[in-house]
N, C-alpha and C positions, 0 to 999 in steps of 0.2 A: 646153584642157581641164586641169582641176585633178587632179593625181595626189597622193594621200596614202598613204603607206605607213608603218605602225606595226608593230612586231613585239613580242610579249610572250611570255615563257616561263612555262609552268606545269608543275608536276610533281605527279603523283598517285602516292601510295604504295599498292601492292597487297599482297595476302597473299604471304607468302614473300619479302618485301623486294624485289619486282620493281618497276620504275619505268616510268612512261610520261611522256615529255616532250611537251607540247603547245605548238606554236608557231602563232601566228595572224598573218596579214599581210592588209592591206587595200589595195585599189586602187579609186580613185574612190568610196570609201565610208569613213565615219568609224567608228571603234571605239566601241561602247557597252557598258556593263556588262551589258546584257541579252544581247547577242550573245556576249560572253565567257562568261557564266554558262551559257547554253544549249549552247554549244559544249563546254564542259567537262563538263556533265551528260550530254549525248548521247555524248560520246567515252568516258565511263566504261562504257558498254554493252559496249565492245570488250574490256575487261579480263578478262572471264570466259573468253576463248579463248586467252590467252597467259600465259607466264611469262617473266621476264627483262626486259631493258631494251628499250623500244620508243620510237620517235619518231613522232609524228603531227603533220604539218604541214598547216595549213589556210590557204587563200587565198580571200579573199572579194572579189568583183569586181562592179561594176555596168556593164553594157553595154546601151545602148538600152532602158532601163527594166527590164531583166531582171537578176535577182540570180543570180550564179554562186557556188556553194560547191564548192571543189576540195579534197579531202583525200588525203594521201599517208602511208601507214603503212609504216614500215620497222623492221627489227630481226631478230636471230637468223635469218639466211638467208631472209628473206622481204621482199617488196616488193609492196604492194597500193595501188591508188589508185582513187578514184571521184570523179565530178563530177556535179553536178545544176544545172539552170537552171530557175528559176521566177520568178514575179512577187514572191515574198516570200523574204527571206533565211532566215527560219525554216524554211519548208517546203523550201528548197534544202538546208539542213543536215540535216533529217530524211531527205530522199531520198538524200543522199550517204552518210549513216550506214547506211541500209538497203542500199544497193548494196554498200558495203564489207563489211557484215556477211554479206551473201549470198555474196560471194567467199570470205570467210574460212571460212564454214561448208562451202562446196564443197571448199575446199582441205583442211580438217580431215577431211572425209568421204573424200576421195581417199587421204589418208595412212592413215586407219583401215582402209579396204578393202585397201590395199596390204599392210599388216602382216598382216591376216587371211589374204590369199592366200598370203603367204610362209609363214605358220605351217601352213596346210593342206598346202602343197607339202612342207615339211619333215616333217610327220607322215606323209604318203604315202611319202616316201623311206625313213623309218625302218621303216615297215610292210613295204616291199619287201625291205629288208635283213634283217629278222627272218625273213620268209618264205623268202628265199634261204638263210639259215643253217639253217633247219629242214629244207629240202629236201636240203642237203648232209649233214646228220647222219643 
């Protein structure tokens, strides 16, 4: 079996001088400009969720006529990955991005809810302290 592995580095500049490094690797599949372009374009969707330096590693594989797209996003105390297997490499990329985006949204929502709960707890504690001081007076 022929194994071909190429790695290419790409950098995308975001607002606020944040960067995202995209690396692609291929196994049993040759790199094409179309795959590189769609990978970069689809990966840009993720930039709206983050600031700072991020790394996105893609691995494209073909096994038994099925295309596998595996992506791994790391940076700033986070680590997400997604994988999709389809008959087309392009639909595998789409599915992997959707799965990754779903994980990121869920994580961001959990963080948001966590901060809201803490704020409510603090507000309730302050109210209890004020009530206790008023009763003492």
